[in-house]
Structures are given as structure tokens and as C-alpha cells.
Backbone as ProteinMPNN parsed JSONL, in Angstrom:
{"seq_chain_A": "XXXXXXXXXXXXXXXXXXXXXXXXXXXXXXXXXXXXXXXXXXXXXXXXXXXXXXXXXXXXXXXXXXXXXXXXXXXXXXXXXXXXXXXX", "coords_chain_A": {"N_chain_A": [[76.436, 105.286, 147.562], [79.55, 104.669, 146.336], [81.438, 105.497, 143.419], [83.796, 103.572, 141.637], [86.924, 104.349, 140.305], [87.885, 103.554, 137.164], [90.795, 101.692, 136.235], [91.649, 101.178, 133.766], [93.532, 101.691, 130.843], [93.022, 103.962, 128.376], [93.346, 103.537, 124.932], [95.454, 105.439, 122.846], [94.196, 107.491, 120.347], [94.623, 107.863, 116.719], [95.592, 110.923, 115.302], [94.158, 113.056, 112.739], [96.338, 113.765, 111.007], [97.974, 111.659, 111.262], [96.768, 109.388, 110.169], [96.506, 106.578, 107.96], [97.224, 106.66, 104.495], [94.96, 105.735, 102.036], [95.338, 103.67, 99.38], [94.456, 103.777, 95.901], [92.644, 101.119, 94.487], [94.293, 98.936, 92.257], [93.823, 98.838, 88.688], [92.556, 95.842, 87.099], [94.523, 93.558, 85.176], [93.734, 93.288, 81.863], [94.758, 92.236, 79.578], [95.185, 89.568, 78.783], [92.696, 88.519, 78.288], [89.627, 87.518, 76.529], [87.547, 89.137, 74.114], [84.821, 89.094, 75.072], [85.209, 88.673, 77.814], [86.569, 90.973, 78.461], [84.723, 92.933, 77.918], [82.803, 92.348, 79.982], [84.403, 92.87, 82.286], [84.777, 95.675, 81.802], [82.138, 96.694, 82.129], [81.914, 95.995, 84.896], [83.615, 97.82, 86.025], [82.2, 100.059, 86.813], [81.032, 99.336, 89.157], [79.746, 96.836, 91.425], [77.675, 94.208, 90.073], [74.698, 92.367, 89.203], [74.632, 89.155, 87.774], [72.545, 88.732, 85.97], [72.002, 91.307, 85.163], [74.392, 91.865, 83.786], [74.291, 90.123, 81.737], [71.973, 91.076, 80.448], [72.737, 93.693, 79.581], [74.748, 93.091, 77.933], [73.576, 91.615, 76.065], [73.657, 88.843, 76.101], [73.354, 85.318, 76.715], [72.383, 84.113, 79.899], [73.607, 81.795, 80.848], [75.953, 81.664, 79.367], [77.183, 84.032, 80.306], [77.566, 83.449, 82.948], [79.378, 81.334, 82.781], [81.555, 82.665, 81.741], [82.023, 84.514, 83.815], [82.79, 82.735, 85.822], [85.213, 81.779, 84.835], [86.747, 84.214, 84.891], [86.736, 84.632, 87.585], [88.266, 82.495, 88.412], [90.725, 83.289, 87.321], [91.178, 85.352, 89.081], [90.461, 87.825, 88.528], [87.853, 88.67, 88.782], [85.451, 88.923, 91.424], [83.115, 86.971, 93.28], [80.079, 87.495, 94.794], [77.396, 86.955, 97.374], [74.258, 86.045, 96.023], [74.517, 85.986, 93.318], [76.002, 88.252, 92.51], [78.531, 90.188, 91.16], [81.896, 91.62, 91.071], [84.862, 93.644, 90.519]], "CA_chain_A": [[77.241, 104.31, 146.824], [80.728, 105.332, 145.696], [81.888, 104.963, 142.093], [85.194, 103.306, 141.649], [87.571, 104.856, 139.066], [88.539, 102.463, 136.326], [92.217, 101.816, 136.07], [91.936, 100.72, 132.397], [94.127, 102.779, 130.092], [92.336, 104.226, 127.062], [94.354, 103.66, 123.836], [95.61, 106.736, 122.08], [93.685, 107.455, 118.93], [95.458, 108.625, 115.794], [95.051, 112.2, 114.795], [93.948, 113.035, 111.289], [97.509, 113.842, 110.255], [98.646, 110.353, 111.494], [95.991, 108.286, 109.556], [97.292, 105.977, 106.747], [96.651, 107.025, 103.14], [94.367, 104.551, 101.287], [95.833, 103.637, 97.96], [93.435, 103.223, 94.998], [92.711, 99.692, 93.923], [94.836, 98.969, 90.767], [92.981, 98.215, 87.656], [92.911, 94.591, 86.703], [95.118, 93.395, 83.835], [92.741, 92.696, 80.889], [95.41, 91.911, 78.354], [95.081, 88.188, 78.397], [91.3, 88.215, 78.206], [89.055, 87.565, 75.276], [86.687, 90.302, 73.971], [83.707, 89.037, 75.99], [85.628, 88.875, 79.216], [86.963, 92.39, 78.577], [83.376, 93.697, 78.046], [82.202, 92.08, 81.328], [85.175, 93.748, 83.188], [84.559, 97.049, 81.615], [80.891, 96.903, 82.892], [82.074, 95.961, 86.423], [84.464, 98.944, 86.528], [81.302, 101.02, 87.35], [80.565, 98.825, 90.42], [79.225, 95.481, 91.479], [76.491, 94.004, 89.255], [74.104, 90.989, 89.089], [74.974, 88.363, 86.543], [71.458, 88.931, 85.062], [72.271, 92.646, 84.608], [75.471, 91.85, 82.862], [73.73, 89.417, 80.52], [71.0, 92.022, 79.712], [73.444, 94.813, 79.022], [75.666, 92.668, 76.871], [72.741, 90.889, 75.134], [74.085, 87.474, 76.136], [72.531, 84.327, 77.517], [72.846, 84.075, 81.313], [74.542, 80.611, 81.075], [77.325, 82.0, 78.895], [77.757, 85.005, 81.222], [78.023, 82.775, 84.233], [80.574, 80.603, 82.47], [82.655, 83.725, 81.584], [82.411, 85.001, 85.193], [83.562, 81.646, 86.55], [86.619, 81.863, 84.316], [87.291, 85.39, 85.406], [86.892, 84.437, 89.025], [89.481, 81.607, 88.54], [91.899, 84.095, 87.02], [91.445, 86.287, 90.041], [90.068, 89.127, 87.956], [86.467, 88.982, 89.272], [85.035, 88.359, 92.783], [81.676, 86.8, 93.355], [79.403, 87.815, 96.186], [76.098, 86.237, 97.475], [73.014, 86.498, 95.216], [74.934, 86.2, 91.854], [76.584, 89.53, 92.395], [79.958, 90.168, 90.849], [82.587, 92.896, 91.073], [86.315, 93.565, 90.378]], "C_chain_A": [[78.348, 105.106, 146.087], [81.104, 104.601, 144.383], [83.367, 104.713, 142.227], [85.785, 103.805, 140.294], [88.192, 103.672, 138.43], [90.061, 102.741, 136.163], [92.716, 101.353, 134.692], [92.538, 101.965, 131.742], [93.409, 102.828, 128.702], [93.471, 104.399, 126.037], [94.322, 104.95, 123.218], [94.903, 106.581, 120.692], [94.571, 108.299, 118.0], [94.758, 109.912, 115.549], [94.843, 112.161, 113.279], [95.26, 113.093, 110.523], [98.271, 112.517, 110.312], [97.948, 109.174, 110.77], [96.793, 107.89, 108.248], [96.497, 106.525, 105.481], [96.182, 105.815, 102.493], [94.667, 104.772, 99.863], [94.707, 103.18, 97.169], [93.669, 101.805, 94.603], [93.352, 99.759, 92.471], [93.831, 98.278, 89.86], [93.435, 96.848, 87.282], [93.605, 94.497, 85.311], [94.189, 92.693, 82.904], [93.431, 92.188, 79.716], [95.304, 90.455, 77.892], [93.57, 87.65, 78.29], [90.727, 88.261, 76.842], [88.066, 88.792, 75.298], [85.467, 90.266, 74.963], [84.059, 89.276, 77.369], [85.951, 90.316, 79.472], [85.717, 93.21, 78.747], [82.759, 93.55, 79.36], [83.026, 92.918, 82.365], [84.992, 95.16, 83.022], [83.166, 97.422, 82.258], [81.077, 96.963, 84.373], [82.933, 97.005, 86.918], [83.536, 99.96, 87.258], [80.823, 100.513, 88.727], [80.07, 97.409, 90.19], [77.872, 95.418, 90.708], [76.037, 92.607, 89.345], [74.498, 90.386, 87.792], [73.805, 88.604, 85.505], [71.548, 90.386, 84.42], [73.296, 92.623, 83.518], [75.011, 91.19, 81.531], [72.819, 90.347, 79.708], [71.809, 93.1, 78.965], [74.394, 94.349, 77.875], [74.926, 91.922, 75.764], [73.126, 89.435, 74.983], [73.135, 86.586, 76.931], [73.103, 84.216, 78.864], [73.816, 82.939, 81.503], [75.967, 80.959, 80.582], [77.972, 83.13, 79.696], [78.272, 84.394, 82.432], [79.295, 81.968, 83.935], [81.739, 81.567, 82.352], [83.07, 84.215, 82.93], [83.066, 83.992, 86.018], [85.029, 81.634, 86.149], [87.339, 83.043, 84.937], [87.556, 85.324, 86.882], [88.076, 83.507, 89.282], [90.726, 82.27, 88.251], [92.145, 85.054, 88.165], [91.069, 87.739, 89.668], [88.69, 89.602, 88.559], [86.225, 88.394, 90.689], [83.604, 88.127, 92.663], [81.288, 87.039, 94.84], [78.027, 87.101, 96.224], [75.106, 86.859, 96.451], [73.521, 86.67, 93.812], [75.402, 87.602, 91.562], [78.116, 89.447, 92.176], [80.588, 91.506, 90.837], [84.021, 92.64, 90.791], [86.974, 93.543, 91.582]], "O_chain_A": [[78.091, 106.055, 145.345], [81.095, 103.377, 144.256], [84.104, 105.495, 142.827], [85.139, 103.66, 139.256], [88.917, 102.894, 139.049], [90.498, 103.877, 135.98], [93.907, 101.163, 134.442], [92.146, 103.1, 132.016], [93.255, 101.82, 128.013], [94.381, 105.214, 126.191], [93.255, 105.542, 123.061], [95.077, 105.572, 120.009], [95.175, 109.289, 118.411], [93.531, 110.01, 115.577], [95.352, 111.251, 112.624], [95.321, 112.511, 109.44], [99.141, 112.284, 109.473], [98.488, 108.068, 110.761], [97.535, 108.643, 107.617], [95.293, 106.777, 105.508], [96.962, 104.868, 102.387], [94.361, 105.782, 99.23], [93.989, 102.284, 97.612], [94.805, 101.371, 94.413], [92.947, 100.561, 91.63], [93.136, 97.324, 90.209], [94.643, 96.657, 87.143], [93.296, 95.268, 84.402], [93.871, 91.531, 83.16], [92.74, 91.696, 78.824], [95.337, 90.185, 76.691], [93.328, 86.446, 78.215], [91.266, 88.983, 76.003], [87.804, 89.377, 76.349], [85.142, 91.271, 75.594], [83.352, 89.986, 78.085], [85.664, 90.848, 80.545], [85.648, 94.082, 79.613], [82.211, 94.524, 79.876], [82.439, 93.589, 83.214], [85.037, 95.881, 84.018], [83.103, 98.466, 82.906], [80.515, 97.82, 85.056], [83.045, 97.155, 88.135], [83.975, 100.64, 88.185], [80.206, 101.314, 89.429], [79.978, 96.873, 89.086], [77.08, 96.36, 90.682], [76.852, 91.705, 89.54], [74.675, 91.093, 86.801], [74.065, 88.67, 84.304], [71.188, 90.581, 83.259], [73.135, 93.25, 82.471], [75.306, 91.641, 80.424], [72.879, 90.4, 78.48], [71.537, 93.358, 77.792], [74.767, 95.126, 76.995], [75.479, 91.624, 74.706], [72.964, 88.843, 73.916], [72.27, 87.036, 77.683], [74.329, 84.226, 78.963], [74.779, 83.087, 82.256], [76.982, 80.643, 81.203], [79.2, 83.191, 79.767], [79.334, 84.778, 82.923], [80.201, 81.929, 84.768], [82.827, 81.268, 82.846], [84.259, 84.341, 83.221], [83.867, 84.35, 86.881], [85.936, 81.503, 86.971], [88.441, 82.883, 85.463], [88.519, 85.914, 87.371], [88.812, 83.695, 90.251], [91.753, 81.918, 88.833], [93.26, 85.569, 88.25], [91.331, 88.696, 90.395], [88.465, 90.79, 88.787], [86.843, 87.385, 91.027], [82.886, 88.917, 92.049], [81.993, 86.831, 95.828], [77.547, 86.681, 95.171], [75.169, 88.04, 96.11], [72.95, 87.506, 93.112], [75.21, 88.093, 90.45], [78.848, 88.757, 92.885], [79.888, 92.492, 90.609], [84.418, 91.476, 90.814], [88.202, 93.478, 91.613]]}, "name": "protein", "num_of_chains": 1, "seq": "XXXXXXXXXXXXXXXXXXXXXXXXXXXXXXXXXXXXXXXXXXXXXXXXXXXXXXXXXXXXXXXXXXXXXXXXXXXXXXXXXXXXXXXX"}
């Protein structure tokens, strides 16, 4: 059985020196937020967090935290992920 050579062209891969530089994500503008919203954003700077964790760390009721997170999400400051996980 003979093997046929493929005539497909393999795309050139970029060398290390040609790769694009990834720019850091800019910090969100917190100037228009109230103190509670700023506190939530400060917590989320360390990484994604469950709404329950945010409530526990800030000593707040979960319903109040979820209301604040919804507002922050509408402002485009916070992103929600499945399972009540939030991040910047």
C-alpha cells in the first residue's frame, strides 16, 4: 500500500519574536460608585468571587450584595458568570 503525500499547505506559525504583546486589562473607573460598590470592586480586584463570599467578607446581606452586583453589571463594571460568580 502506497502512502499519498498530502498537498495541503501548513500555515506558518509565528515565532516568539512575532507574537503580539498582551496589554494588561485597565482598572475599572470607580469614581461614580458609592462606597459599597467600591468595596465590592476592591474585593473583586483579587479575582472572581462568589456572591456569598462577597457578602460574608463585607458583612452584608446576600440580597443587598446581589442588588449592588446587578447595578455594577448594568454599569459594565462587573461581569457575572454561572453559579453566582462575579468578576471585573
